[in-house]
Every structure is written in structure tokens, then in C-alpha cells.
C-alpha positions as CSV (number, residue, x, y, z in Angstrom):
1,M,114.0,109.6,84.3
2,P,113.4,109.2,80.5
3,F,109.9,107.7,80.9
4,L,108.5,110.6,82.8
5,T,106.7,113.6,80.9
6,S,106.0,116.9,82.3
7,A,102.5,115.7,83.0
8,H,103.9,112.9,85.2
9,L,106.4,115.2,87.1
10,G,103.7,117.7,87.7
11,L,101.3,115.0,89.2
12,K,104.3,113.5,91.3
13,K,104.7,117.1,92.8
14,R,101.2,117.5,93.3
15,V,100.9,114.2,95.5
16,Q,104.3,114.9,96.9
17,D,103.0,118.2,98.4
18,L,99.8,116.8,99.7
19,V,101.9,113.9,101.3
20,D,104.4,116.6,103.0
21,K,101.6,118.6,104.3
22,L,98.7,116.3,105.3
23,I,100.0,112.5,105.6
24,A,103.8,112.7,106.8
25,P,103.0,114.6,110.0
26,H,100.6,111.7,111.0
27,A,102.2,108.7,109.3
28,K,103.0,107.1,112.4
29,D,99.8,107.2,113.9
30,I,98.2,106.1,110.6
31,E,100.4,103.0,110.4
32,G,100.1,102.4,114.1
33,A,96.2,102.5,114.6
34,S,94.0,99.5,113.2
35,Q,91.4,101.9,111.8
36,F,90.3,103.6,108.7
37,P,92.6,106.5,108.1
38,R,89.9,109.2,108.0
39,R,92.6,112.2,107.7
40,A,94.2,110.5,104.4
41,Y,90.7,109.7,103.2
42,K,89.7,113.6,103.3
43,A,93.0,114.7,101.9
44,F,92.7,112.1,98.9
45,C,88.9,113.2,98.2
46,R,90.1,116.8,98.0
47,E,92.6,116.1,95.1
48,K,90.2,113.3,93.6
49,L,92.8,110.5,94.0
50,F,90.2,108.1,94.2
51,A,89.1,108.7,90.6
52,L,92.7,109.3,89.1
53,A,91.9,106.5,86.6
54,M,88.4,107.9,85.5
55,P,88.2,108.0,81.7
56,K,88.3,111.5,80.1
57,S,84.9,110.7,78.3
58,H,83.2,110.4,81.7
59,G,85.0,113.7,83.1
60,G,88.1,112.4,84.6
61,P,91.8,112.6,84.0
62,E,92.4,108.8,82.8
63,A,95.7,108.5,84.4
64,D,98.0,106.2,82.9
65,S,99.7,103.2,84.6
66,L,103.1,105.3,85.2
67,S,101.0,108.1,86.8
68,L,99.1,105.6,89.1
69,A,102.6,104.2,90.1
70,L,104.0,107.6,91.0
71,M,101.0,108.3,93.1
72,V,101.2,105.0,94.9
73,E,105.0,105.0,95.2
74,T,105.0,108.7,96.8
75,I,102.3,108.1,99.4
76,S,104.1,104.9,100.4
77,T,107.2,106.6,101.3
78,V,105.3,107.6,104.6
79,S,102.1,105.8,104.8
80,P,101.8,102.5,102.6
81,S,98.3,102.0,104.3
82,S,97.1,105.4,103.0
83,A,98.2,104.1,99.6
84,L,95.9,101.2,100.0
85,L,93.0,103.5,99.9
86,V,93.5,104.6,96.1
87,F,95.5,101.6,94.8
88,P,92.3,99.2,94.8
89,S,90.1,102.0,94.0
90,N,91.6,103.0,90.9
91,A,92.3,99.2,90.0
92,V,88.7,98.6,90.1
93,L,87.7,101.9,88.2
94,R,90.4,101.0,85.5
95,T,88.9,97.6,85.4
96,I,85.6,98.9,84.6
97,A,86.9,101.2,82.0
98,L,88.6,98.4,80.2
99,T,85.8,95.9,80.6
100,G,82.5,97.1,81.2
101,T,79.7,98.0,78.8
102,A,78.7,101.5,77.8
103,D,75.6,101.1,80.1
104,Q,78.0,100.0,82.8
105,K,80.3,102.9,82.4
106,D,77.6,105.4,82.4
107,R,76.0,104.0,85.6
108,F,79.1,103.4,87.7
109,F,81.3,106.3,86.6
110,S,78.4,108.9,86.9
111,E,78.3,107.9,90.6
112,L,82.1,107.6,91.2
113,R,83.4,110.7,89.3
114,G,83.2,112.9,92.2
115,G,86.5,111.2,93.5
116,D,85.5,110.3,96.9
117,Q,84.4,107.0,96.7
118,P,86.8,104.0,97.8
119,L,86.4,100.6,95.9
120,A,87.6,97.2,96.9
121,F,88.8,94.2,95.2
122,C,87.8,90.6,96.5
123,L,89.5,87.5,95.3
124,T,91.2,85.5,98.3
125,E,89.0,82.9,100.5
126,P,89.9,81.4,103.6
127,D,90.9,78.1,101.9
128,H,91.9,79.6,98.5
129,G,94.7,82.0,98.6
130,S,97.4,81.2,96.0
131,D,95.0,78.5,94.7
132,A,92.4,81.2,93.7
133,G,91.3,79.1,90.7
134,N,89.3,76.8,93.1
135,L,87.3,79.7,95.0
136,A,84.2,78.5,96.4
137,T,82.0,81.5,96.8
138,R,79.1,80.7,94.5
139,A,76.5,82.7,92.7
140,V,73.3,80.9,91.4
141,A,71.4,82.5,88.6
142,E,67.7,83.7,89.8
143,G,66.0,85.5,86.9
144,A,68.0,88.9,86.3
145,S,70.1,88.3,89.4
146,Y,72.6,86.2,91.0
147,L,72.4,85.1,94.7
148,V,75.9,85.0,96.0
149,S,77.1,83.0,99.2
150,G,80.4,82.6,100.5
151,T,83.2,84.2,102.4
152,K,86.1,86.5,101.1
153,S,89.2,87.1,103.1
154,F,91.7,89.9,103.6
155,V,89.5,92.4,101.8
156,T,91.4,95.8,101.7
157,L,89.0,98.6,103.1
158,G,86.8,96.0,104.8
159,P,83.4,97.6,105.2
160,N,84.3,101.1,104.1
161,A,84.1,100.7,100.2
162,R,81.3,101.8,97.9
163,Y,81.5,98.7,95.6
164,Y,83.4,95.4,95.9
165,L,84.8,93.6,92.7
166,T,84.2,90.1,93.6
167,F,85.2,86.9,91.9
168,V,82.5,84.3,92.3
169,R,81.8,80.9,90.9
170,T,78.8,80.9,88.3
171,G,79.3,77.7,86.4
172,P,80.3,74.2,87.0
173,G,83.4,74.4,84.7
174,P,86.5,73.1,86.3
175,R,88.7,75.5,88.2
176,A,88.9,78.9,86.5
177,A,86.6,77.9,83.9
178,G,83.5,78.8,86.0
179,I,84.4,82.2,87.5
180,S,82.6,85.4,86.9
181,A,83.2,89.1,88.2
182,L,80.6,91.0,89.8
183,L,80.4,94.5,91.3
184,I,78.5,94.2,94.6
185,P,77.4,97.5,96.3
186,R,77.9,98.0,99.8
187,E,74.4,98.2,100.8
188,A,73.4,94.8,99.5
189,E,71.1,92.9,102.0
190,G,73.2,89.9,103.2
191,L,76.6,91.5,103.1
192,S,78.6,91.8,106.2
193,F,82.0,92.2,107.6
194,G,84.1,90.7,110.2
195,P,86.4,92.7,112.8
196,P,89.7,94.2,111.5
197,E,92.2,91.3,111.1
198,K,95.3,91.8,113.3
199,K,98.2,92.1,110.8
200,M,102.0,92.3,111.3
201,G,102.0,95.8,109.2
202,L,99.7,97.9,107.3
203,H,97.4,98.6,110.3
204,G,96.1,101.8,108.9
205,S,94.8,99.7,106.1
206,V,91.6,98.0,107.5
207,T,91.5,94.3,106.2
208,S,88.4,92.0,107.3
209,Q,86.7,88.9,106.1
210,M,83.5,89.6,104.0
211,Y,80.5,87.5,104.5
212,L,77.8,87.0,101.6
213,D,74.4,85.3,102.5
214,Q,72.3,85.0,99.5
215,V,73.4,88.3,98.5
216,R,71.2,89.6,95.4
217,V,73.3,91.3,92.6
218,P,71.9,92.3,89.3
219,K,73.3,90.5,86.3
220,A,73.8,93.9,84.9
221,N,76.6,94.3,87.4
222,R,78.7,91.4,85.8
223,L,81.9,92.5,84.1
224,W,82.4,90.5,80.9
225,G,80.5,87.4,80.2
226,E,79.6,84.7,82.6
227,G,82.7,82.4,83.1
228,E,85.2,85.1,81.9
229,G,86.0,86.2,85.2
230,W,89.4,84.7,85.3
231,R,90.3,86.0,82.0
232,L,89.4,89.3,83.3
233,L,91.4,88.8,86.2
234,T,94.8,87.5,84.4
235,E,94.4,90.0,81.4
236,V,93.3,93.0,83.1
237,A,93.6,93.1,86.7
238,N,97.0,91.4,87.0
239,P,99.1,93.9,85.1
240,M,97.9,96.8,87.5
241,R,100.2,94.6,90.2
242,V,103.0,96.8,88.8
243,W,101.5,100.3,89.9
244,G,99.9,98.6,92.9
245,A,102.1,96.3,95.1
246,A,105.4,96.9,93.3
247,S,104.8,100.7,93.7
248,M,103.8,100.2,97.3
249,A,107.1,98.4,97.9
250,L,109.1,100.9,96.0
251,G,107.8,103.5,98.0
252,A,108.3,101.7,101.3
253,A,112.0,101.0,100.0
254,Q,112.4,104.8,99.5
255,G,111.0,105.8,102.7
256,L,113.2,103.6,104.7
257,F,116.3,104.8,102.8
258,N,115.1,108.4,103.7
259,L,114.9,107.6,107.4
260,A,118.4,105.9,107.2
261,L,120.0,108.6,105.5
262,K,118.6,111.4,107.7
263,H,119.9,109.4,110.9
264,A,123.2,108.9,109.4
265,R,123.6,112.5,108.7
266,R,122.3,113.6,112.0
267,E,123.8,110.9,114.6
268,K,127.5,111.2,115.5
269,S,130.0,108.6,116.6
270,G,133.3,109.6,117.9
271,G,132.6,113.2,117.0
272,H,131.7,112.7,113.4
273,S,128.5,112.0,111.9
274,L,127.8,108.3,110.9
275,I,127.6,108.9,107.1
276,G,131.4,109.6,107.4
277,Q,131.9,105.9,108.4
278,Q,132.7,103.8,105.3
279,A,130.6,100.9,106.5
280,V,127.7,103.1,107.0
281,S,128.3,104.9,103.7
282,F,128.6,101.8,101.7
283,L,125.2,100.5,103.1
284,L,123.7,103.7,102.2
285,A,125.1,103.5,98.6
286,D,123.8,100.0,98.3
287,M,120.2,100.8,99.4
288,R,120.2,103.7,96.7
289,T,121.4,101.4,94.1
290,R,119.0,98.6,94.8
291,I,116.0,101.2,94.9
292,E,117.1,102.7,91.6
293,A,117.1,99.5,90.0
294,S,113.8,98.6,91.1
295,R,112.5,101.8,90.0
296,S,113.7,101.5,86.6
297,L,112.1,98.1,86.3
298,N,108.9,99.5,87.5
299,Y,108.7,102.5,85.3
300,R,109.9,100.6,82.4
301,T,107.1,97.9,82.9
302,C,104.3,100.8,83.4
303,A,105.4,102.4,80.2
304,L,105.4,99.3,78.3
305,L,102.0,98.6,79.7
306,D,100.5,102.0,78.7
307,R,102.1,101.6,75.0
308,G,100.7,98.4,74.3
309,G,101.8,95.8,71.6
310,A,103.9,93.6,74.0
311,H,103.4,90.0,73.8
312,P,101.0,89.0,76.7
313,R,103.6,86.5,78.3
314,E,106.3,89.2,78.0
315,M,104.0,91.5,79.9
316,E,103.1,89.0,82.4
317,T,106.8,88.1,83.2
318,L,107.8,91.9,83.6
319,V,104.8,92.7,86.0
320,S,105.6,89.6,88.1
321,M,109.6,90.4,88.1
322,A,108.6,94.1,89.1
323,K,106.4,92.8,92.1
324,Y,108.7,90.3,93.7
325,Y,111.8,92.5,92.9
326,A,110.6,95.5,94.3
327,S,109.3,93.7,97.6
328,D,112.4,91.8,97.8
329,T,114.4,95.0,97.4
330,A,112.2,96.6,100.1
331,M,113.0,93.9,102.7
332,Q,116.9,94.1,101.6
333,V,116.6,97.9,102.3
334,A,114.9,97.5,105.6
335,G,117.6,95.0,106.8
336,M,120.3,97.7,105.8
337,A,118.4,100.3,107.2
338,G,118.4,98.4,110.7
339,E,122.1,98.3,110.6
340,V,122.5,101.9,109.7
341,M,119.9,103.1,112.5
342,G,120.4,100.3,115.1
343,Q,118.2,101.1,118.2
344,A,116.3,104.0,116.5
345,M,114.8,101.3,114.3
346,A,114.1,98.7,117.0
347,V,111.5,100.8,118.7
348,G,108.4,99.0,117.8
349,D,106.3,102.2,117.1
350,S,108.9,104.2,114.9
351,L,107.8,104.9,111.3
352,A,111.1,102.6,110.2
353,A,109.8,99.6,112.1
354,R,106.4,100.0,110.6
355,L,107.8,100.2,107.1
356,F,110.1,97.0,107.8
357,C,106.8,95.1,108.5
358,V,105.3,96.7,105.7
359,A,108.1,95.3,103.4
360,K,107.6,91.7,104.3
361,G,103.7,91.9,104.1
362,I,104.1,93.2,100.6
363,Q,106.3,90.0,99.8
364,I,103.1,88.0,100.7
365,F,99.9,89.7,99.5
366,D,98.8,90.5,96.0
367,G,100.3,87.3,94.6
368,S,103.2,85.9,96.9
369,N,106.7,86.4,95.5
370,Q,106.9,82.6,95.2
371,V,103.8,82.5,93.0
372,Q,105.5,85.5,90.9
373,R,108.6,83.6,90.6
374,L,106.5,80.5,89.3
375,I,104.9,82.6,86.7
376,V,108.3,83.9,85.4
377,A,109.7,80.3,85.3
378,R,106.5,79.1,83.7
379,N,106.9,81.6,80.9
380,L,110.4,81.0,80.4
381,A,109.6,77.2,79.9
382,Y,106.8,78.3,77.3
383,V,109.2,80.1,75.5
384,N,111.7,77.3,75.4
385,E,109.2,74.8,74.5
386,N,107.9,76.7,71.5
387,G,111.3,77.3,70.1
388,G,111.5,81.1,70.8
389,A,114.0,83.2,72.5
390,E,113.4,85.5,75.3
391,Q,113.4,89.0,73.8
392,G,114.2,92.1,75.9
393,L,111.6,94.9,75.3
């Protein structure tokens, strides 16, 4: 893997050891219970994985995109729900690091450097999912604060986060022009949450609606200027999708492959192990090939993101491709794992069945795969209309 340095490999081993000892033995229970995964939370606190993206200037390791991808992927091989503890938390940390003022960084990072504080990302609304540019949650200025009212849907971590990076409408501008980004503390008066959503998968990741009723938020908690929330979302937050959803999908695919391979080596038919059958071995070969292709795209995209200098549209295209290719791959691998494992995967509470549901879920959340294809197609059209040629990076 030419993109991985000794530091990357060291981090991967550290996370893998943690996963093997503390997460894998309980993965089926974590993925099956609709409650906050307290055991995984404590394990991640000990390793300070909630603050992996904390800047060095504030006492953190300042992990790059590839490091964060390795963490999310490794955890997701056995428990994608657990990965959803540390993915949004580091996404919010990194957003503050890239957009916050010196005062904001000092204020928030001094509180969060301990590595035990989950953080949440709030964009989707009941009537505005893929059409997030028309979001309706409103923040009305009152002196040095905003009064925020509205509802956010599918909030990962539900009521269990310390801060919520929340996109709100502060101005009258059309669609995205009036959107700003606020950091709202959990204890804010008027902030409440609904019961956990009943999802097809990722049960161990608490997801709920968030209700804001005249919640007072200091203007000092706004990242970038008023009305610049959409630019923050597209230029800063969206690229993190490659080490978030794409890496979760890649991890789930690897986890399904691991289970299918173990099954094929252990089970026998006609006195011979299943892996000796050509039909089964070909399925396993295809699974491994698709996973490695997805991994190469993920790691390459992370490396380019860390290196910088790529055209924003090129970067956006690669991130979208990585997300939808990884989650499509996870679904394809899930289907082939089902052919290898048969009834062993048909049992509803098996880890393989849980990962199958996760794969489908990732095709939908964090920007559906249809939306990611629209982004890629739009950027191809832009290149064509402006007389350029699509360049490989």
C-alpha cells in the first residue's frame, strides 16, 4: 500500500488491537441493541480516538485524512455502529480546526482535548434531506446571540454528544445563500431529542430527531461568517465523506468478506471444505478484488486530500466516487457473502446479516449514492462546457 507510512501502519495496528480485544467480542450485541454503545465509548476514550483530529497546536495528534480513514475502516469491519461514535466527532473537530478563529479553537479545543467528548453533525430535516439547501431551521439574531427554532432529523449520537454542529437559516437569501453553521452545546435550554429511530441497521448508533425551541446560541459559536454555512459544508465538511461513509462501507465489506472466508474454510460439503469448490472460490476472489479496488480509490482520494493542490471539482468528484463506489461494493460483497454462507447469513441476528443491512444503509445516508452520481455527472458536464479535459490525478 504505497500511501501508508509507518505512522499510518502503527495507528492501524493500535486500532486493530483495540477492536480485536474490546469491540469484536461484543460486536453482535452492539449492532443488535438500539442503545448507546457504552463499552465501545469507554474503549475509544482510553485511546483518545474522539480527538484524533485535534491539532498539534492544541495538544492533539492532528491525524490526516488517511489516518482517520484507517481508524473508521478498521472499526467498521466488526462494528460500523461503533465507528459512528468517532467519525462525526472527528469531522466536527476537523471543521473547527479548518474554519474556527483563534479564540474559538482555544475555547473549544481546551474542553475537547481530553478525547472523551462525542460531537454531532446536524444538517438533515424532516422535509429537507437531499434538498438540504432549502433547510428551514431558523436562527434569528438577538443582540450577541441567535434564537434557533426548528427540527433536525437522523442526528447521529442523538442526545449523547457534547456539541452539535448545526446548519441553520440566518438570512433571507435564496436557498443556500442564507445558511450559517453554529456549534450548539448539549445543555442549551430549549434543546431536546426524540426517541431513537428504528432503523434497518446500525442499531448500536443512536439516531434521533433534535428539536430546537428558541435555543439561545452565542454568535461567537458561529463558524465562518453569517451566510457562509453552505460554503463550509461543501468546501470543508463534504470532503470528509471519504474517511467517513466511504471508509465505513469499505470496513463493512471487509468484515463480510472475513466472515465468508472463515465460513468457507470451516464448512464442508461432500467431505471437502467449501473453499475448494470453484463456485465458492470464484465468489471469494471477486469479493476480494472489489474490496481492494475500493480501498485503492479511498486511500488515493485521502492522500490527495491531505496533499492539497487538487482542483476543488476534481476533489469533489473523487470523494463522491469513493463514497458511492465503496457502498455499492459493500452491497455487492454482501450479496456474494450470502451465496457463500447460505443459511448462516440468513439468521437475523448474525453479524453477517447486520453488516448486510449496514451496507444498504450507507448507500442512503451521508448523501445518497444517487446524489453522489449527480455530483460526478455535473462536474463532468462542467469540464466539457468549459473546454477542458478530465484529468487523472
